[in-house]
N, C-alpha and C positions, 0 to 999 in steps of 0.2 A: 429390505437391504440395509445393512449396517453402514451408516455414513458417519465416519469419525471425522469431525471437523475441527479446524483450529478455532480459537476462542472468538467470541464476539462480545461486545460490551453493550450495556444498557442498564439504566436504573430508573426507578420511579421518582421523578424529580419532585421535590417539595414545592418548588416554584416552577410552574409549567407555562411556557409560552407557546401557543399554537400558531404556526405559520403555514398556511396552505398556499404553495407557490402558484402563481398565475399559470405556470406551465402545466398544471394538472389537466387543463382542457385538452392537451395533446394526447392524453392517455387513451382516449377512446377511438383514435383514428389511425394508429400505426398498424401496418400490415405485418404478417409473419407470426412466429411463435409468441405467445403471451399477449395477443391482441385482445384477449378477454379480461386482462388484468389492468386495473387502474390504481393510481395513487389517490387515496381518499383523505389523508392527513399527514402533516409533517410537524413534529413537536420538538422544540429545542430541549436538549438534555442538560439543563443548567447545573444540576447537582453533580453529574458526571464531569462536566467541564471544571467544576470547582476543585476537583481532585488535582488538577494540573495547574493550579494557580497558587501563589504564595508557598512555593516549595523550595525555598533557598537551601542550598546553593544552586539547585536546578532551576534555571530561569526560563527554559523553553527549548523546543526542538521541533523538527519535522519528522516525517516518516510515520511514526505511530502505528506500528504493527503490533498485533496482540496474539496471545496463545494461551490456551487453558493448560496449566501445568499442575492441576490438582492432584494428579497421580504421584507427583513428587513433593508438592507443598500444598497442604489442604486449602481449599477455597481460594486458590491463587491464580491470577492472570499475570502473565509475563508480558511486559511492554518492551519493544525495542525502538530506538530512535536514531536519526541521523545526526548531522551537525548540531551540537548542544551548547547552549550558553550557560556558563557557570559563573556565579558571583553573588551579588546582593542586590536588593532593591533599596534605592536611596531617593527620597523625595519623589516617589511614584515613577522612578526611572530605573531601568536595568543598568546596574554598574557591573558589567561582566568583566571577568579577569582572564578567562580562557574559553576556547571553543574546541573541545575534543570532537572528533569525527563521529562518535557514537556514544550512546548511553543506554541503560536499561532500567526498568523499575519492576518491582513486585507489588501487585495490587491485591490486597485481601478484600474480596468482593462481599464477604459476609459482614465484616466490620467497617467496610468502606474506608480503609486506610491504604496508603501507598508509600513505598520507600524506594528512593532512587539510588543507583549505584553508578560508578564507584569513584568517589573523589573527583578531582579534575583531570582525569586521564581517560584514554580509550579503554572500553571494556574489551573490544577486539583490537588486537594489534596487527600491523602489517606482518604477514608471515615471513619467516626468515629467508625463504627462497625468493622473496620479492626484492629486486635490486633496482636502484635508480633514485637519485635525489629528487626527481620531479614527480614521483608517484604520491598520491594523496588518498587517504582513506584508512580502513575500509568502511563502507556504509552497509548496515544490515537491512536485508529485505526478507520477506516471506518466511517466517518461522514455522516449524512443524515438528511433530514427534514421530519417531519410528523406533521400534524395538527397545524402548526404555531409554532413549537418548533424544536430546533436543538438537535440532539442526536449524541453521539459517543459511540463506544465500548471502554472500558478501560481494560487493563490487569495489574495485580499485580504479581510480581515475588517473590519467596522465595529465598532470598539471599544465604541461606545455600545450595540451590540446585545448585549453580554454581560450587560446588565441583563435581557435577554429572549433567552436563547440559542436559543429556538425561533422567534424572529422574524426581523427583517431584519438578520441577522448576517453573511451572506456578501455582500460588497459587489461584488466583481468577479472574473472569471476571465480569465486570459491564457494565451497560449502564449509561452514564451521560446525563442528560436532562437539557437544558437551557430553562427556561420558560419565559424569557424576552429578546429574541434575538434582539429586536429592540433597546435595550440600548447599550451603549458602553461596550465592553468586560470587562472593569474594574468594571462594575456594574452588570455583569451577576449573576443571581441566579442559581446555578447548583445543581440539585438533583441527587443523586446516587442510582441506583437500582442494588442490587446484583443479579446475575443470578445463583441461587443456584445449578443448575444442570450442570454448566460449571465451570471449565473444567470437562468433564466426564473422569474418570480415569479407566484404565483397567490394566490387568496383564502386566508384563515386561515393566513397565514405559511408557506404551502407554496412551495417553490422546487425547481428542477431544475438540476443541474450535471453536467459531465463532468470527470473527472480521476483516477478510481480506478485504471484500468489501460488499456493499449493492447496489442492483439494484432494482429500483422501476418501475413496469409496471402496469399501471392503478392503482388498489387498492391493488396490491400484492407486498409485500416487500420480496425480496429474499436476504438472509443473508449467506455469504460465509465464509468458514474456512477450517481447516485441521484436520485430525486425524493423530497424529504423533506416529510412532512406532519405537522402537529400534530393530535393526537387526544386524546380524553378517555375514561376508562373509566366504568363505571356509577356510580362514586362521585365522578366529576368530577375525578379525578386526571389531570394533564396528562402526555402522553408523545409520542413521535415514532415514525413508521414510515418506513423508507427503502425505496423501490421500485426495482427493477432498471431501468436505462436503458442503451441501447446506440445509438451512432451509427456511421456508416461513411463513408468517402470513398475514391475511387481516384485522386484528384488530390492536388496539393500540399496539405498540411494547413492551410496559411494561407489557402487559398481556401475560406472558410467557407460560401460559397453552395453549395458542392458537398456539404456534409454532409447526410446523411439519417438520420432517427431511426426506429427500428423500434417499431411499436405492438403487436406480437404477431402481426400478420397482414401488414401492408404497411409499406413504407419511405416516410416522410413528410418533407416539407421543413421542418416546424416541430418544436420540441422535444416529445417524447412519452416517457412511460414505457411499459414493456411490459405490456399487459393480462394479468392473471393470472400475472405474473412473481413472483419472490421478493420478499417484503416484510419480510424480517428482516435486511437488510444493514446494514453499517456503511459509513462513507465510504471506507474503504480496503479493497480486496479485489483478487483476481487471477483471471484466466481464462487457462488454458493448455490446449493440445492434447496428450494423452498417446498417442503412437502405439501402444503395446502393446495398448491397449483401444479404440482408435479412438473416443475420447470426449474431451469437454471437461470440465475440472475447475475449479470455482469454489471458491476458498478464502476464508473470511471469518470475522468475529466476529459472532455473533448478538446484535444489540442488543435483540432482543425477548425473549430468555430471561429468565425471572423469577428463577431461581436465580443467585446471584452467581458461583459456580464455572463454571456453564455459560455465563454471559455472558462470562467470561474464557477460554473454551475455543476451540479451532480447530474450525470447522465446514466442511462441504463439500456441494456438490451436483454432479451429473453431467448432461451433456447430449450430444445427438448432433450439435449444430451450435453455432457460437460465439454464437448469440443465443437458445438454448433451443429448446423448452421444457425447464426444469430439473426434475430429479427431486426427491424429498423430501429434506429436510436430514439430514445425518449428523453425529454428534458424533465427532470424530476423536481429540482429545488435550486434556487439561487440564494446563497448565504446572505442573510440580512446585514451582516457586519460590513459588507461592501458599501452600504449606504453611509457609513461613518466618515469615509474619506475617499475622494476620487482616486487616490493613489493605491487603494487597497485591492488585492486580488487573492484568490483562493486556489488551492491545489492539493495534491495527495489524497484525493477522494478514494475511500475504500470502505466496504461493509465489514462488520464484525458480527457474524451471525453464527448461532442463534441465542447465545446465552444472555439472560436477563431481559430479553424481550418478554412482554406479558403474554404474547401469543405468537404462534408460528408465522403469522402474516405480517409481523413487525420486523423491520430491519434497521439497526442502528448504523449510521454512516459517520465517519470522521472526515474532517478536512482541516487544513492549516490556512490561516490568514496571515498575510504579510503585506508589505508596502513596496511599491516600485522605488521608493526612496529608502535606500538601505539604512540610513541613520534612524529612520522611524522604526524599521523592523528590529533593529538592535537595541533600541532604547525603550519602546513602549511595552509595558508588561502584558498588555492584552493582545500583542502580536506574537507570531512565531510560536504558537502553542495550539494544542488540539481543540477543535470545536466538534460538537456532536449533534446530530439530528436523528430522531426516530421517524422512519417512514412506514406508513401503514398502507397495505395493499388489499384490494378486494376484487372479486370477479364481478363482471357486469353482463 
């Protein structure tokens, strides 16, 4: 089967730090698909991380999605980011002057160079049909290639919603289309397609959206997302649960009428969450096919974990198909950077598979480290930028 995947990252680090998470012992006990697969090593990708340091005026960002665009630019990985700090480093402190809502970079993985775009402004602008002073964004998610064009999911937030972040906070979802990707990003012509039925909104501030990842198998495009629900515990404390969502199409992705949503048994024409699917997801996650095991790997951050370190850890589930059913969750790795400061936490976990892994059983995962103290996040050059770890799996 021809599996055309979006890019992953990985390099052979000149300085190698091997960290085997204590959670490895969980690997041999989980039931369901992939119960014969265990994590045997986790290696920090220090050389890859160095590409995202000392790159003024780009000082850091989150998101960190990647895509192989070698068919348009030789040996090139395209990176997309969310809120981005632009400015200078002065006395080992970020002196940022602006924070555009998105940025991109082109990474020459043969020469290991990277160039960030575009000045101190958004690469993606709010589309002209978006009206309202309180809308914010857009933020790029899940890039992919179809028919010689580059696409991204984009989300727009309602700034008023931040007073109730579990409420009507996600205003719109779009597809951005680059119809001249062979040109320099500064000359890209970007078309915006509003997805009128996303986010799908329900009672009790629940909504469904797609943007987390895109997996391409033969001519089928699987698009992943979440249905977010507001919940309360026995003491009345408010929280959220994010359920697994997957849609597919075999036609041009801008033909939204062709999209079908999987409900756990059947493909439906209206937005659905997968019944009995994972409910511990974050908004950013990845799904990849690993040939050595003939299994699909879901990498994510577990937003339902009660312990702070576990909530900032890399989690995984395995499946026999790209839509599940998914096995029980596994804890793979807790970022060592969290030991630097009790205020630090990690998020935005996703895999970048398979490029530059030395073998097909190696998966490089990125994550972002920031502080609960916002001034630390905005000033420390080692925060709010991508970190990488190479995870090595084996059968037992």
